[in-house]
C-alpha positions as CSV (number, residue, x, y, z in Angstrom):
1,M,0.1,0.0,0.0
2,K,1.3,3.5,-0.9
3,N,1.8,6.2,1.7
4,L,0.2,9.4,0.9
5,I,2.0,12.3,2.7
6,L,0.9,15.8,1.8
7,S,3.2,18.7,1.7
8,N,2.4,21.8,4.0
9,K,1.0,23.6,1.1
10,E,-1.3,20.9,0.0
11,L,-2.3,20.1,3.7
12,L,-3.3,24.0,4.0
13,R,-5.2,23.6,0.8
14,V,-7.3,21.0,2.4
15,I,-7.8,23.1,5.5
16,L,-8.9,26.0,3.5
17,A,-11.2,24.0,1.3
18,V,-12.9,22.3,4.4
19,C,-13.2,25.5,6.3
20,L,-14.9,27.1,3.1
21,L,-17.1,24.3,2.8
22,V,-18.3,24.5,6.2
23,V,-18.8,28.4,6.2
24,G,-20.4,28.2,2.9
25,I,-23.2,25.5,4.1
26,L,-23.6,27.8,7.1
27,H,-24.8,30.4,4.8
28,F,-27.6,28.3,3.9
29,V,-28.3,26.6,7.1
30,L,-27.9,29.5,9.4
31,P,-28.2,32.6,7.2
32,E,-29.3,35.1,9.6
33,P,-26.1,36.2,11.2
34,F,-24.6,36.6,7.7
35,I,-27.4,38.6,6.6
36,K,-27.0,41.0,9.7
37,I,-23.6,42.0,8.6
38,V,-24.7,43.0,4.9
39,P,-24.1,46.6,4.7
40,P,-27.5,48.3,3.9
41,V,-26.2,49.7,0.6
42,F,-26.4,46.4,-0.8
43,L,-29.8,45.2,-2.1
44,Y,-31.3,41.9,-1.2
45,P,-29.0,41.0,1.6
46,A,-30.4,37.5,1.9
47,A,-29.6,36.8,-1.7
48,M,-26.2,38.2,-1.2
49,V,-25.4,35.8,1.6
50,Y,-26.6,32.7,-0.6
51,I,-24.6,33.8,-3.6
52,S,-21.6,34.2,-1.3
53,G,-22.2,30.7,0.2
54,F,-22.5,29.2,-3.0
55,F,-19.4,30.6,-4.2
56,E,-17.5,29.4,-1.0
57,I,-18.7,26.0,-1.6
58,L,-17.8,26.3,-5.2
59,G,-14.2,27.5,-4.5
60,A,-13.8,24.9,-1.8
61,I,-14.6,21.9,-4.3
62,G,-12.5,23.8,-6.9
63,L,-9.6,24.0,-4.6
64,L,-9.5,20.1,-4.7
65,F,-10.1,19.7,-8.4
66,P,-6.7,20.1,-10.0
67,P,-8.1,21.0,-13.6
68,V,-9.5,24.1,-12.2
69,S,-7.7,24.8,-8.8
70,R,-6.0,27.8,-9.9
71,L,-9.1,29.4,-11.3
72,A,-11.0,28.5,-8.1
73,A,-8.3,30.1,-6.2
74,W,-8.6,33.3,-8.1
75,G,-12.4,33.2,-7.5
76,L,-11.7,32.8,-3.7
77,V,-9.5,36.0,-3.8
78,S,-12.1,37.8,-5.4
79,L,-14.8,36.6,-2.9
80,F,-12.7,37.5,0.0
81,I,-12.3,40.9,-1.3
82,A,-16.0,41.1,-2.0
83,V,-17.2,40.2,1.3
84,Y,-14.8,42.6,3.1
85,P,-17.2,45.5,3.3
86,A,-19.6,43.0,5.5
87,N,-16.5,42.6,7.9
88,L,-16.1,46.5,7.9
89,Y,-19.8,47.0,8.5
90,M,-19.7,44.5,11.4
91,A,-16.6,46.1,13.1
92,I,-17.9,49.8,12.6
93,H,-21.4,49.1,13.7
94,H,-20.4,46.8,16.5
95,I,-23.1,44.2,15.3
96,H,-23.3,41.3,17.8
97,I,-23.6,37.8,16.4
98,P,-24.0,35.1,19.0
99,N,-20.6,33.2,19.7
100,I,-18.5,36.0,17.9
101,P,-16.8,38.5,20.2
102,V,-17.8,42.1,19.6
103,S,-14.7,43.7,21.3
104,N,-12.5,46.2,19.6
105,T,-9.5,43.8,20.1
106,F,-11.4,41.0,18.3
107,Q,-12.4,43.3,15.5
108,A,-8.7,44.5,15.2
109,I,-7.5,41.0,14.7
110,R,-10.5,40.0,12.7
111,L,-10.3,42.7,10.1
112,P,-6.7,41.9,9.0
113,L,-7.3,38.4,9.0
114,Q,-9.3,38.7,5.8
115,F,-6.0,39.8,4.2
116,V,-4.3,36.6,5.4
117,L,-7.3,34.6,3.7
118,I,-6.6,36.6,0.5
119,A,-3.2,35.7,0.7
120,W,-3.7,32.1,1.4
121,A,-6.0,31.8,-1.6
122,W,-3.5,33.7,-3.9
123,W,-0.8,31.3,-2.9
124,Y,-2.9,28.6,-5.0
125,T,-3.3,30.9,-8.2
126,R,0.5,30.5,-8.9
127,P,1.7,27.6,-11.1
128,D,2.7,24.4,-9.5
129,D,4.1,21.4,-11.0
130,N,3.4,19.3,-7.8
131,P,1.9,16.0,-9.1
132,N,0.8,15.3,-5.4
133,Q,-1.8,18.2,-5.3
134,A,-4.5,17.4,-2.9
135,S,-7.6,16.2,-4.7
136,I,-11.1,14.9,-4.6
137,I,-10.5,13.2,-8.0
138,P,-10.0,9.5,-7.7
139,G,-6.5,8.6,-8.7
140,Y,-5.1,11.9,-7.5
141,P,-2.8,12.8,-5.9
142,K,-0.3,10.8,-8.0
143,V,1.8,9.1,-5.2
144,N,5.4,8.6,-6.0
145,E,6.4,5.3,-5.7
């Protein structure tokens, strides 16, 4: 039996994909907290939440589908930039969401964290000839013997 050992980059790809999948699903299962932080300038906040949730799920799957993983990563970079106004709105207006701290310290950490997510997704937009890319396609990654 072959051993599968993912590089740190590929392990982080899986972690990002799983996190996005969970959060994307939460957009559909528990949309209310997300709706609360959509700035009023955006029409149809519920639709915005469902659309962003759909693209989080799509991006998560795409990261683990090598033929489109770079395109998916670019989509996630765009998505993380697109949802930043909601994070700002939540911080500026001190919107309370159950189980999420409202403190200024938390907001000071949370807002820059979005740039970490952007950089994390951007990492996967770079060309990579790694034959062991994490994948949901049977037969991938191609384990070296």
